[in-house]
C-alpha positions in Angstrom: 0.0 0.1 0.1 1.3 3.4 -1.0 2.5 5.4 1.9 0.5 8.7 2.6 2.6 11.8 3.5 1.4 14.4 5.8 -0.5 17.2 4.0 1.3 20.1 5.9 4.7 19.8 4.4 7.0 18.0 7.1 7.5 15.0 4.8 6.5 12.5 7.5 3.9 9.8 7.2 0.3 10.8 7.9 -1.2 9.1 11.0 -4.2 11.2 11.5 -7.0 12.2 9.0 -9.5 15.0 9.1 -12.9 15.8 7.7 -11.2 18.3 5.2 -9.5 15.3 3.6 -6.1 16.2 4.8 -3.7 13.8 6.7 -1.3 14.9 9.4 1.6 13.3 11.3 0.3 14.8 14.4 -3.2 14.8 16.1 -3.2 18.7 15.6 -1.8 20.3 12.5 -0.4 23.0 14.8 2.0 20.5 16.2 3.4 19.7 12.7 6.9 21.0 12.1 6.1 21.7 8.5 2.9 23.8 9.3 4.7 25.8 11.9 7.5 26.6 9.4 4.9 27.4 6.9 3.0 29.7 9.2 6.3 31.4 10.3 7.1 32.3 6.6 3.5 33.6 6.0 4.0 36.0 8.9 7.4 37.2 7.5 5.7 37.5 4.0 8.3 35.1 2.5 6.2 32.0 1.9 5.7 31.2 -1.8 4.5 27.6 -1.7 5.2 24.2 0.0 8.5 24.4 1.8 10.2 21.7 -0.2 13.3 22.2 1.8 11.6 20.9 4.8 11.1 17.4 3.3 13.8 14.8 4.4 16.1 14.1 1.3 14.9 10.5 0.9 11.3 11.6 0.8 11.4 14.6 -1.5 10.3 12.4 -4.5 7.3 10.9 -2.8 3.9 12.3 -4.0 1.6 13.9 -1.4 -1.6 11.9 -1.8 -5.0 12.8 -0.3 -5.8 10.2 2.4 -9.4 9.5 1.0 -8.4 9.4 -2.8 -10.3 6.5 -4.4 -12.2 5.7 -1.2 -16.0 5.4 -0.8 -18.3 4.8 2.1 -18.7 1.2 0.9 -14.8 0.6 1.1 -13.7 2.7 4.1 -15.1 2.8 7.6 -14.2 6.3 8.2 -16.0 7.7 5.2 -19.0 5.5 6.1 -19.2 6.9 9.6 -18.9 10.5 8.5 -21.6 10.1 5.8 -24.0 8.3 8.4 -23.4 11.4 10.7 -24.4 13.9 8.0 -27.5 11.7 7.0 -28.8 11.7 10.7 -28.3 15.5 10.9 -30.3 16.1 7.8 -33.0 13.6 9.0 -33.3 15.3 12.6 -34.0 18.6 10.9 -31.3 20.4 12.9 -28.9 22.9 11.5 -25.8 21.3 12.7 -24.9 24.4 14.7 -25.8 23.2 18.2 -29.5 22.8 17.5 -31.3 19.6 18.8 -34.9 18.4 19.0 -34.9 19.5 22.7 -33.8 23.0 21.8 -36.3 23.2 18.9 -39.1 22.2 21.4 -38.1 24.7 24.0 -37.9 27.5 21.2 -41.5 26.6 20.1 -42.7 26.6 23.8 -41.3 30.1 24.3 -42.9 31.3 21.2 -46.3 29.8 22.1 -46.1 31.5 25.5 -45.6 35.0 24.1 -48.6 37.1 24.7 -49.5 40.2 22.7 -52.0 42.9 23.8 -55.2 43.0 21.7 -55.9 46.7 21.4 -59.6 46.5 20.5 -61.1 43.8 22.9 -58.5 44.3 25.7 -57.7 40.7 25.7 -54.5 38.8 25.1 -53.7 36.5 22.2 -50.9 34.0 21.6 -48.4 35.1 19.0 -47.7 31.8 17.5 -49.2 28.9 15.8 -50.2 28.1 12.1 -53.8 28.7 12.2 -55.5 31.4 10.1 -55.5 34.4 12.4 -57.8 37.4 12.2 -60.3 39.6 13.9 -64.1 39.1 13.7 -66.4 41.8 15.1 -63.8 42.9 17.6 -62.8 39.5 18.7 -59.3 38.1 18.0 -59.1 34.5 16.8 -55.9 32.5 16.7 -57.3 30.0 14.2 -60.2 29.2 11.9 -61.6 26.9 14.5 -61.7 29.8 17.0 -63.4 31.8 14.4 -66.1 29.2 13.9 -66.7 29.1 17.8 -67.0 32.9 17.9 -69.3 33.1 14.8 -71.6 30.3 16.4 -71.8 31.9 19.8 -72.5 35.4 18.3 -75.3 34.2 16.0 -76.8 32.1 18.9 -76.8 35.1 21.2 -74.3 33.3 23.7 -72.4 36.0 25.5 -68.7 35.4 25.9 -65.5 37.3 26.1 -61.9 36.8 25.2 -60.0 35.9 28.3 -57.3 38.4 29.4 -56.2 36.8 32.6 -53.2 34.6 33.0 -53.1 31.8 35.6 -50.0 30.4 37.1 -48.9 26.8 36.8 -45.6 25.0 37.3 -43.7 22.9 34.9 -40.2 21.5 35.3 -39.9 23.6 38.6 -40.6 26.7 36.8 -43.6 29.0 37.2 -45.5 30.0 34.1 -48.6 31.6 32.8 -51.7 29.9 31.1 -54.2 31.9 29.3 -57.4 30.1 28.2 -59.0 31.3 25.1 -62.4 32.5 26.1 -64.7 32.9 29.1 -68.7 32.2 29.3 -69.9 33.3 32.8 -67.6 31.3 35.1 -66.4 28.7 32.7 -63.2 29.0 30.6 -62.9 27.6 27.1 -59.8 26.3 25.4 -59.9 25.4 21.8 -57.3 22.7 21.0 -58.4 21.8 17.5 -57.4 18.3 16.3 -55.4 17.3 19.3 -56.7 15.0 22.1 -55.6 15.1 25.7 -53.6 11.9 25.3 -51.7 13.4 22.3 -50.8 16.7 23.9 -47.3 17.3 25.2 -46.5 17.1 28.9 -46.6 20.8 29.5 -50.1 21.3 28.0 -51.4 18.5 30.0 -50.0 20.1 33.3 -51.7 23.4 32.3 -55.1 21.6 32.3 -54.4 19.5 35.4 -53.3 22.3 37.5 -56.1 24.7 36.4 -58.2 25.5 39.6 -61.4 26.9 37.8 -64.0 25.6 35.5 -62.4 24.7 32.2 -63.8 23.1 29.1 -61.3 22.0 26.5 -62.8 21.6 23.0 -61.1 18.9 20.8 -61.9 17.8 17.4 -65.2 15.9 18.1 -66.3 18.8 20.4 -65.8 21.3 17.5 -67.8 19.5 14.9 -71.3 21.3 15.8 -69.7 24.7 15.4 -67.7 23.8 12.2 -70.9 22.2 10.7 -72.9 25.3 11.4 -70.5 27.9 10.1 -69.5 25.8 7.0 -73.1 25.1 6.0 -73.9 28.8 6.2 -70.7 30.5 4.9 -68.8 27.7 3.0 -65.5 26.2 3.8 -63.7 29.5 3.1 -65.4 31.2 5.9 -62.0 32.7 7.1 -62.8 35.4 4.4 -65.1 36.8 7.1 -62.2 38.2 8.9 -62.2 42.1 9.2 
């Protein structure tokens, strides 16, 4: 097997290989004599290429070959492991810059807990989510399902209001605020859409478990009467009713 020479110009055999494709005689290129000499010449402004003089006499005719030349993930374990690592990074959806599924989940949680003031109704609304947001007759709606609930209650003369009060709960030894969506008399309403209690994450479960007042959580099956009414009257594109 042809000997692979250090890529940093010392002329010694390469014993360590890096993701860049270069091989080195030492674990760190900065420990290589050839690289140190090269860096020194660069600082002095005299470096004009590979310091051929730094090679031992008997090795000056040996070609410097890239360590991974001709190798593939099928024939070399090092390349296979590196390829596998990149593939896992892409599948996980992380950026490779310190992001992890846990970090992404925490980021989403912080966004979902950000509350913004509603200037017309005096309520608070969540600033996140992918639902179709908008305002209908002075009420802010975070999703099309909230809009259906609002329309139904207005047209059936059911008095309600957007909740503007935050209730404290504890999660992972931290105190946080929970803002249910609406209030009818002394019952709070939370519209969860397609999710069921079993499919919610642990924090949302804790919000509900620790809530001390009357709370009605509306899941998919609970929302069907509201959606059926609104769609039959205004069509599936009822979000166009937003002001």
